[in-house]
C-alpha positions in Angstrom: -38.1 3.2 14.7 -39.3 6.4 12.6 -39.6 5.4 8.9 -39.5 8.1 6.1 -43.3 7.2 5.3 -44.0 8.7 8.7 -42.3 12.0 8.0 -44.2 12.0 5.0 -47.6 11.6 6.6 -46.8 14.2 9.1 -45.8 16.5 6.6 -48.7 15.9 4.1 -46.2 15.1 1.1 -45.0 11.9 -0.7 -42.2 10.0 0.3 -40.3 11.0 -2.8 -40.6 14.7 -1.8 -39.3 13.8 1.8 -36.4 12.1 0.3 -35.6 15.3 -2.0 -36.2 17.8 0.6 -33.8 16.0 3.0 -31.4 15.7 0.2 -31.6 19.6 -0.6 -32.5 19.0 -4.1 -33.9 22.3 -5.7 -37.0 20.7 -7.0 -38.6 21.2 -3.6 -40.1 24.6 -2.8 -38.7 26.5 0.4 -42.0 26.1 2.1 -42.1 22.3 1.3 -39.0 21.7 2.5 -39.2 23.7 6.0 -42.2 21.6 6.5 -40.3 18.0 5.8 -37.7 19.5 8.1 -39.9 20.5 11.0 -41.6 17.1 10.4 -38.3 15.1 10.6 -36.9 17.0 13.7 -40.2 16.3 15.6 -40.0 12.8 14.7 -36.0 12.4 15.5 -35.9 10.9 11.7 -32.1 10.4 10.7 -31.3 9.9 6.9 -29.6 6.7 6.2 -26.2 7.7 4.7 -26.1 4.4 2.8 -29.9 5.2 1.4 -28.8 9.0 0.3 -25.5 7.8 -1.3 -27.1 5.3 -3.5 -29.8 7.7 -4.5 -27.3 9.8 -5.7 -25.5 7.0 -7.4 -23.0 6.6 -5.0 -21.9 3.6 -2.6 -19.5 5.6 -0.5 -17.5 2.7 -0.3 -13.8 2.4 -1.6 -12.4 -1.2 -2.6 -8.7 -1.8 -1.1 -6.8 -4.9 -2.6 -3.8 -6.5 -0.9 -1.8 -9.3 -1.5 -1.5 -10.2 2.0 -2.9 -8.5 5.1 -0.8 -10.0 7.3 2.7 -8.3 5.9 3.6 -4.9 7.8 3.8 -2.9 4.8 0.1 -3.8 3.6 -1.4 -3.6 7.0 0.1 -0.2 7.4 -0.9 1.2 4.3 -4.5 -0.1 4.6 -4.6 1.4 8.2 -3.9 4.8 7.2 -6.0 4.7 4.1 -9.1 3.5 6.3 -8.6 6.2 8.5 -8.4 8.9 5.8 -11.4 7.3 4.1 -13.4 7.2 7.4 -12.6 10.9 8.1 -13.9 11.7 4.6 -17.6 9.8 5.0 -16.2 6.7 3.1 -16.2 2.9 4.2 -13.1 0.7 2.9 -14.2 -2.7 1.2 -11.0 -4.9 2.0 -10.1 -7.7 -0.6 -7.3 -9.8 1.0 -5.8 -12.0 -1.8 -3.8 -14.0 0.4 -1.2 -14.6 -2.0 -3.5 -16.7 -4.6 -3.8 -16.0 -8.0 -7.3 -17.6 -8.2 -8.5 -15.2 -5.9 -6.6 -12.3 -7.8 -8.4 -13.1 -10.9 -11.9 -13.6 -9.2 -11.7 -9.9 -7.6 -10.0 -8.2 -10.7 -11.7 -10.3 -13.7 -15.1 -10.4 -12.8 -18.0 -8.2 -11.8 -17.3 -8.2 -8.5 -16.7 -4.8 -7.7 -19.3 -3.2 -10.1 -22.0 -1.2 -8.2 -20.2 -2.0 -4.9 -17.6 0.3 -4.7 -17.0 4.0 -6.1 -13.2 3.6 -6.4 -10.4 1.0 -6.2 -6.9 1.1 -4.5 -4.5 -1.6 -5.4 -1.5 -2.0 -3.1 1.5 -3.7 -4.5 -0.9 -6.1 -6.7 0.8 -7.2 -10.2 -1.7 -6.8 -13.2 -2.0 -8.8 -16.4 -3.4 -7.6 -19.6 -6.5 -9.3 -18.8 -6.9 -7.7 -15.4 -6.4 -4.2 -17.2 -9.4 -5.2 -19.7 -11.4 -5.7 -16.5 -10.3 -2.7 -15.0 -11.2 -0.5 -18.1 -14.6 -2.0 -18.4 -15.4 -1.3 -14.7 -14.8 2.6 -15.5 -14.0 3.5 -12.1 -11.5 5.7 -10.5 -8.3 4.0 -9.0 -5.1 4.3 -7.6 -2.0 1.8 -7.4 0.4 2.0 -4.3 4.0 0.4 -4.5 3.2 -1.1 -7.5 5.3 -1.9 -10.9 1.9 -2.2 -13.0 0.8 1.1 -15.2 -3.0 1.4 -15.3 -3.8 4.0 -18.1 -5.6 7.3 -16.3 -4.6 5.9 -12.8 -2.2 7.8 -10.5 0.4 5.7 -8.5 2.2 6.3 -5.3 5.2 4.6 -4.4 9.1 5.0 -3.6 12.2 4.7 -5.8 12.9 0.9 -4.8 16.2 0.7 -6.7 17.1 3.8 -5.1 16.4 2.4 -1.9 18.4 -0.7 -2.5 21.2 1.4 -3.8 21.5 3.2 -0.5 21.4 0.3 1.8 24.2 -1.4 -0.4 26.1 1.5 -0.3 25.8 2.0 3.2 27.4 -1.3 3.8 30.0 -0.4 1.4 30.9 2.5 2.9 31.5 0.6 6.2 34.0 -1.5 4.3 32.1 -4.4 3.3 33.1 -6.1 -0.1 31.5 -9.5 0.2 27.6 -8.4 0.5 25.1 -10.7 0.0 21.3 -10.3 -0.9 18.2 -12.0 0.4 15.5 -11.5 -2.0 11.8 -12.3 -3.3 10.9 -15.4 -4.9 10.2 -15.0 -8.4 8.1 -18.1 -8.5 5.7 -16.4 -5.8 2.1 -17.1 -7.3 1.5 -13.3 -7.6 4.8 -12.5 -9.2 5.5 -9.5 -7.2 8.0 -6.9 -8.9 9.1 -4.9 -5.8 12.0 -7.7 -5.0 13.2 -7.2 -8.7 13.7 -3.4 -8.5 15.6 -4.0 -4.9 17.8 -6.7 -6.8 18.5 -4.1 -9.3 19.7 -1.4 -7.1 21.9 -3.7 -5.0 23.5 -4.9 -8.1 23.9 -1.4 -9.8 25.9 -0.2 -6.2 27.9 -3.3 -6.2 29.1 -2.3 -9.8 29.5 1.1 -9.2 31.9 0.2 -6.5 33.9 -2.1 -8.9 32.4 -5.0 -7.6 31.1 -7.9 -9.7 27.6 -9.3 -8.3 28.2 -13.1 -7.1 25.3 -15.3 -8.0 26.2 -17.7 -4.9 25.5 -14.6 -2.8 22.0 -13.9 -4.0 19.3 -15.9 -2.4 15.6 -15.8 -2.8 12.7 -16.7 -0.7 9.3 -15.3 0.4 9.1 -11.9 1.6 8.5 -12.7 5.1 10.5 -13.5 8.5 10.5 -17.3 7.8 11.6 -16.6 4.3 14.6 -14.6 5.6 15.4 -17.3 7.8 15.3 -20.1 5.2 17.2 -18.0 2.5 20.1 -17.2 5.1 20.2 -20.7 6.4 20.9 -21.6 2.4 23.4 -19.0 2.0 25.3 -20.2 4.9 25.2 -23.8 3.7 26.9 -22.4 0.4 30.3 -21.8 2.3 32.1 -19.0 3.2 29.6 -16.4 4.8 29.4 -12.9 3.7 30.4 -10.0 6.0 27.2 -8.2 5.3 23.7 -9.0 4.2 21.4 -6.7 2.5 17.6 -7.8 3.1 15.0 -7.0 0.2 12.7 -6.0 3.3 13.0 -5.7 7.1 10.9 -9.2 7.9 13.4 -11.0 5.7 16.2 -9.0 7.6 14.9 -10.1 10.9 14.7 -13.8 9.6 18.2 -13.2 8.8 19.5 -12.4 12.1 17.7 -15.1 13.7 19.3 -17.5 11.3 22.7 -16.2 11.7 22.5 -16.3 15.8 21.2 -20.2 15.2 24.5 -20.6 13.3 26.6 -19.0 16.4 27.3 -16.0 14.1 27.2 -12.3 15.6 25.4 -9.3 14.6 27.3 -7.2 13.6 30.4 -8.0 14.8 30.4 -11.4 12.3 27.7 -10.2 9.9 26.2 -7.0 9.3 22.4 -6.8 8.4 20.4 -4.1 6.8 16.6 -4.3 5.4 14.2 -2.1 3.8 10.9 -0.7 5.0 11.1 1.1 8.6 9.2 -1.8 10.1 7.5 -0.9 13.7 9.9 -3.6 15.2 13.3 -2.5 13.6 14.1 0.1 16.3 13.6 -2.4 18.9 15.9 -5.1 17.5 18.4 -2.4 16.7 17.9 -3.3 12.8 19.5 -0.6 10.4 17.0 0.1 7.5 16.0 2.3 4.7 12.6 3.6 6.3 9.6 4.3 3.9 6.8 6.3 4.6 4.4 3.4 4.3 1.5 5.1 6.5 1.7 8.4 4.3 1.4 6.2 1.1 -1.9 5.2 2.2 -3.2 8.6 3.6 -1.9 10.2 0.1 -3.4 7.3 -2.1 -6.7 7.7 -0.4 -6.7 11.4 -0.9 -5.9 11.4 -4.4 -8.5 8.6 -5.1 -11.3 11.2 -3.6 -10.3 13.9 -5.6 -12.3 12.5 -8.9 -15.0 11.7 -6.5 -15.8 15.1 -5.2 -15.3 13.9 -1.3 -12.1 14.3 0.6 -13.4 15.8 4.0 -11.9 19.0 3.7 -8.8 17.8 5.0 -5.5 19.2 4.0 -3.6 17.7 0.8 -0.9 15.1 2.6 2.2 15.2 0.8 2.8 17.2 -2.5 1.1 20.8 -2.7 -0.5 19.4 -5.9 -2.0 16.5 -7.1 0.4 14.7 -9.5 1.0 16.3 -13.2 -0.4 13.9 -16.1 1.7 12.9 -18.9 0.6 13.0 -22.7 -1.9 10.2 -22.4 -3.4 11.6 -19.3 -1.9 9.2 -16.8 -0.7 11.2 -13.6 2.9 10.7 -13.4 3.7 8.7 -10.2 4.4 10.4 -6.7 7.7 9.1 -5.5 8.1 9.6 -1.8 11.5 9.8 -0.4 13.3 7.5 1.9 15.9 7.6 4.4 18.7 5.7 5.8 18.3 4.6 9.7 21.6 3.5 10.9 21.1 1.3 14.2 23.3 -1.5 15.7 22.8 -4.0 13.2 25.5 -2.8 10.8 29.3 -2.1 11.3 32.5 -2.3 9.8 33.9 -5.7 9.2 35.4 -7.6 12.0 34.0 -4.8 14.2 34.0 -5.4 18.2 
């Protein structure tokens, strides 16, 4: 295998001169650069991308932190971000918290990321004051996706979760439903997510706008998962008279709700309508009505915005808004809020429909 000192010997220069010549630095004369390039070509020497980046003070790597990689939304965002980063010549270093607070603290509050990455992408990762202090010490560019946490100086890409929940609940109200239940996230979750709080707020706002007082007995909490939706719906049914419709805080919970309803001998949508939020890949297969969000686009756009201050975007067109987000008075870019859309399928119908 050809090494840099082999090129140096053939060209009659030092290894440092070879490195500078191959990196195109102006401190090498044209004649010397041509001699080094000829030697490198003759020996079929290829420059190591990682070595070149480190020589320039860059790692060529972006850290992506996710609460649970097994969830559809997180996996979709990460896959899209990785595809964009790879096209721009960057690697992705994944930190999967696995829903554990201890892991989150270890990743965010230690020097774990120092000199390992050029930027940080936080996907739906709640932050505490100590986390913000640790991130400020790292002095790295970053971006948040679908997060209620505000990081000074960092842009944010997300949807309007309150509006998405209002739209889902309004769809059920427009069909004629009045006894509408909500299965939501668990406030005791170790990582203390905030998405479910915004979606519960939208659900309650839509009910009140229709003149309906939210009924606490129709609001059940569980994990953001299929199993969580199953458990929450089973608990809901055990409380007494079933609702005529269920708004689930995510599509996976909606899938669990449908399973629990069928296990209880109830038909969807003839007895109970169900709608979720996400636009999950399996929603169409299951006939699930949903408020679809552009998960992959959030990942691509976040990667593009993160690479802007690093000066490396691979020359690809800007995906999404024509310009990067404008900054507020403190220099923090305004959130980029992507649109959602109602997708009506077989899981929702007027009460008692056949």
